[in-house]
C-alpha positions in Angstrom: 0.0 -0.1 0.1 2.9 2.1 0.4 4.8 3.1 -2.7 8.1 3.2 -1.1 8.2 0.0 0.2 6.7 -1.9 -3.2 9.9 -0.2 -4.4 12.3 -2.1 -2.0 10.6 -5.6 -3.2 11.0 -4.2 -7.1 14.6 -3.7 -6.6 15.3 -7.5 -4.6 13.4 -8.9 -8.1 16.2 -6.8 -10.2 18.8 -8.0 -7.8 18.0 -11.7 -8.4 17.5 -10.6 -12.2 21.0 -8.7 -12.3 23.1 -11.6 -10.7 21.1 -14.5 -12.8 22.1 -12.6 -16.0 25.8 -12.2 -14.6 26.1 -15.9 -14.0 24.4 -16.8 -17.2 26.4 -14.7 -19.5 29.5 -16.4 -17.8 28.3 -19.8 -18.9 27.1 -21.1 -15.3 24.2 -23.4 -14.8 21.2 -22.4 -12.0 20.4 -26.0 -10.3 18.2 -26.9 -7.6 19.6 -29.2 -4.1 17.2 -30.9 -1.1 15.8 -28.9 1.2 15.1 -31.9 3.7 18.4 -33.4 4.4 19.9 -36.3 6.5 22.5 -34.4 7.5 22.7 -30.3 8.3 25.8 -29.8 6.4 28.0 -27.0 4.5 28.0 -24.5 7.9 28.3 -24.1 11.4 24.6 -23.7 12.4 21.8 -25.4 14.7 19.2 -26.8 12.3 15.2 -27.2 12.3 14.7 -30.9 12.8 11.5 -33.0 11.5 10.7 -36.6 11.1 9.9 -38.7 7.7 7.0 -40.9 8.6 7.5 -43.1 6.0 11.3 -43.8 6.0 10.8 -43.4 10.0 14.1 -41.0 10.2 14.6 -37.9 11.2 15.4 -35.3 8.7 17.2 -31.7 8.8 16.1 -28.3 6.9 18.6 -27.3 5.0 21.5 -24.8 7.0 23.7 -24.4 3.8 23.6 -26.1 0.4 27.4 -26.3 -0.6 27.9 -30.1 -0.1 25.6 -30.8 -2.9 26.6 -28.0 -5.2 30.4 -29.6 -4.7 29.1 -33.1 -5.5 27.9 -31.5 -9.0 31.4 -30.3 -9.3 32.4 -33.6 -8.6 29.9 -34.9 -11.5 31.3 -32.7 -14.1 29.8 -29.5 -14.3 32.1 -26.5 -14.7 29.8 -23.7 -12.3 26.6 -24.1 -10.9 25.1 -21.9 -8.5 22.0 -21.7 -6.5 19.7 -18.8 -4.6 18.6 -21.4 -1.8 16.6 -20.8 1.1 17.9 -21.9 4.3 16.7 -22.2 7.7 18.8 -21.9 11.0 17.2 -22.4 14.4 18.9 -19.7 16.0 18.7 -16.1 17.3 17.0 -13.2 15.7 17.7 -9.9 15.2 17.8 -6.7 12.6 20.2 -9.1 10.2 19.0 -12.3 11.2 16.0 -14.1 10.3 15.4 -17.9 10.7 14.6 -18.5 7.4 17.0 -15.9 4.6 17.9 -16.3 1.2 21.4 -17.1 0.2 23.2 -17.7 -3.3 25.7 -20.1 -3.5 28.0 -20.1 -6.7 30.9 -23.1 -7.3 33.5 -22.6 -10.2 35.8 -25.4 -11.1 39.4 -24.6 -11.7 39.3 -21.1 -10.0 40.6 -20.3 -6.8 39.9 -17.5 -4.1 41.8 -14.6 -5.5 40.3 -15.1 -9.2 36.6 -15.3 -7.0 37.5 -11.6 -5.0 38.0 -10.6 -8.9 34.8 -11.8 -9.7 32.9 -11.2 -6.6 33.7 -7.0 -7.0 32.5 -7.1 -11.0 29.3 -9.1 -10.0 28.5 -6.3 -7.2 29.4 -3.5 -9.3 27.1 -4.7 -11.9 24.3 -5.4 -9.6 24.7 -2.4 -7.8 24.3 -0.4 -11.2 21.1 -2.7 -12.3 19.5 -2.0 -9.1 19.7 1.6 -8.9 21.6 2.8 -11.7 24.8 4.0 -9.7 27.6 1.5 -7.6 26.9 3.9 -5.2 24.3 3.2 -2.2 23.2 5.1 1.0 23.1 3.0 4.3 22.0 5.1 7.4 24.9 7.5 7.7 27.3 5.9 5.5 27.8 6.3 1.4 29.1 2.8 0.3 30.2 2.9 -3.2 30.6 -0.9 -4.7 32.6 0.3 -7.6 35.6 -2.3 -7.7 38.3 -3.3 -6.7 37.7 -3.3 -3.1 40.5 -3.2 -0.5 42.1 -6.4 0.9 43.6 -7.1 4.4 44.3 -10.6 6.1 42.6 -11.2 8.9 45.8 -11.4 11.0 46.9 -8.2 9.9 43.4 -7.1 10.4 43.5 -7.9 14.3 46.8 -6.6 14.6 46.0 -3.1 13.1 43.0 -2.9 15.6 44.2 -4.1 18.7 48.0 -4.6 18.7 47.8 -8.5 19.2 49.9 -10.6 16.8 47.9 -13.9 16.7 50.5 -15.6 14.1 52.2 -18.6 16.0 50.5 -18.6 19.4 48.7 -20.8 21.0 45.2 -21.2 22.1 45.9 -20.2 25.7 47.6 -17.0 24.8 44.9 -16.2 22.5 42.2 -16.5 25.1 44.4 -14.7 27.7 44.5 -12.0 24.9 41.0 -11.8 24.5 40.2 -11.7 28.2 42.8 -8.9 28.4 40.4 -6.9 25.7 37.6 -7.6 27.7 35.8 -10.0 25.6 33.8 -13.0 26.9 35.5 -15.9 25.9 35.5 -19.7 28.0 36.7 -23.0 28.0 34.6 -24.8 25.0 36.0 -22.4 22.5 38.8 -23.5 20.2 41.7 -21.3 18.7 39.8 -20.3 15.7 36.2 -19.4 17.7 38.6 -17.2 19.7 40.2 -15.3 16.8 36.7 -15.0 15.4 35.6 -13.6 18.5 38.8 -11.0 18.8 37.8 -10.2 15.4 34.5 -10.0 15.5 34.5 -7.1 18.8 37.3 -5.4 17.8 37.8 -5.1 14.0 34.7 -5.8 12.3 32.3 -2.8 12.7 35.6 -0.8 11.1 35.0 -1.7 7.6 32.4 0.4 6.2 33.4 0.2 2.6 33.4 -2.8 0.9 36.6 -4.7 2.2 37.6 -8.3 1.6 39.2 -9.7 4.9 41.4 -13.1 3.7 43.6 -15.6 5.0 41.3 -17.1 8.0 42.9 -19.7 10.2 42.5 -23.2 9.4 40.3 -24.2 12.5 38.0 -21.3 11.5 37.2 -23.2 8.1 36.9 -26.7 7.8 35.6 -26.8 4.3 38.6 -24.6 3.3 41.9 -25.6 1.1 44.8 -25.2 3.3 46.8 -21.7 2.0 49.3 -22.3 -0.3 52.2 -20.3 1.3 51.1 -20.8 5.2 49.8 -24.4 6.2 48.5 -22.5 9.6 45.6 -20.5 7.4 43.0 -21.3 4.4 42.5 -19.5 1.6 39.2 -18.1 1.9 37.8 -14.6 2.4 34.6 -12.5 3.6 33.5 -9.6 2.1 32.5 -6.9 4.9 30.1 -3.8 4.2 29.1 -1.3 6.8 30.4 -3.6 9.7 28.5 -6.8 8.3 29.5 -10.0 6.5 28.0 -10.3 3.0 30.0 -12.7 1.0 32.3 -15.6 2.2 34.3 -17.5 -0.3 36.8 -20.4 -0.6 39.7 -22.3 -2.5 37.8 -25.1 -1.8 39.0 -28.4 0.2 39.2 -31.5 -2.3 41.8 -33.8 -0.6 39.5 -36.1 1.2 42.1 -37.4 3.5 42.5 -33.5 4.7 38.8 -32.9 5.0 37.8 -36.4 7.0 40.7 -35.1 9.5 38.6 -31.6 9.4 35.2 -33.0 9.9 37.2 -35.4 13.0 38.4 -32.2 14.3 35.0 -30.0 14.0 33.6 -33.5 16.2 35.9 -33.1 19.0 35.1 -29.2 19.2 31.5 -30.1 19.4 31.8 -32.8 21.8 33.8 -30.2 24.1 30.8 -28.0 23.8 31.3 -25.2 20.9 27.6 -25.1 19.8 28.9 -23.4 16.4 31.3 -26.7 15.7 29.5 -29.4 13.0 28.5 -32.4 14.9 28.2 -34.5 12.0 30.4 -36.2 9.2 28.9 -36.4 5.7 30.3 -39.5 4.7 28.4 -39.3 1.6 30.6 -36.3 0.8 33.8 -37.4 1.7 33.0 -40.5 -0.7 32.1 -37.8 -3.3 35.8 -36.0 -3.0 37.3 -39.7 -3.1 36.3 -39.8 -6.6 37.9 -36.7 -7.5 36.8 -32.6 -7.4 38.6 -30.4 -9.4 40.2 -27.5 -7.9 37.3 -25.3 -7.4 36.5 -21.9 -5.8 33.0 -21.5 -3.9 31.4 -18.0 -2.9 28.3 -17.4 -1.0 26.1 -14.1 -0.3 23.3 -13.6 1.9 20.7 -11.9 -0.3 18.5 -10.3 2.0 21.8 -8.4 3.7 23.0 -7.5 0.3 19.4 -5.7 -0.8 19.3 -3.9 2.8 22.7 -2.2 1.5 21.3 -1.2 -1.4 17.5 -0.2 -0.3 18.6 1.6 2.7 17.1 -0.7 5.3 18.4 -1.3 8.7 16.3 -4.4 9.5 16.2 -7.6 7.3 12.3 -7.6 8.1 11.9 -4.5 5.7 12.9 -6.5 2.9 11.3 -9.6 3.3 7.4 -10.2 2.1 6.6 -12.3 4.9 9.5 -11.9 7.7 8.9 -14.5 11.0 7.3 -12.4 13.7 6.5 -12.9 17.1 2.6 -13.9 17.3 0.3 -11.5 18.9 -1.0 -12.7 22.5 -4.0 -14.4 22.4 -4.1 -14.1 18.7 -6.8 -16.8 17.4 -4.5 -16.6 13.8 -3.0 -20.1 13.8 -5.5 -21.7 16.2 -7.1 -24.9 14.5 -10.7 -25.3 14.7 
């Protein structure tokens, strides 16, 4: 009923159409993967659980589609992408909804350096398609999506904003440093989680213009290829805009032995009490890697967050047609007769 509200959703559709056009022009295929999955894989998140009556087995609503898309790369596709509805049974706030839309793309024979260049060109193209310019206003900030974007390693970022160098430090040294910075940490957190907390508390909010944070510690990235120059790091980047992550990408791990060890390490972290570590090992995915996956780069983009930045909306609820809301008290709306 309000033209400015309708305009947000017109722009949302323009964004999806522009992204599809960019991918299709590059020769990549749009595909679909299962929403109901036997294992909630591809991310670290608490899933929604349901039950399949005929098979008498639990199923999980998709938290990510990564492991299925990489199976398609194993199967011979050079590039695949999907706009997927994902579901995470976690908290709600201005940038999180339990049901959200992500785009994930995987391209064979590429690495994360290529994907950074691709991401810059993609977002500049999409911003112009949606608003007619590479610039967008978000709150008090003017954001420019014109390529190229700044690039900085996670270690250099933490050193810049805290003075602490995480390179070569033990888990306990990092835990003590985090406590000294006033960050709430506990003994369930492994090295990767501690570094993530430091970055989130002290660094993340400083990146207003699009910035690639690169070379994450191995403990934070169980699906990511080991860095070619430093075995303690991985070839990963996240794109930050206005202090929020909108894209996450890897040089994908394609060594089945290394991948199995990473899954087993995640399982140990989960048993230790880390609620963001995965509790499942996807043996079907490991079997696919054993057949052979070519060197591949993959990227995920949070579509709801991206349209927030392109339409100057501070809340994710404003860019969803039907956001999840707390029911009104004593409402009969959902009662069964």
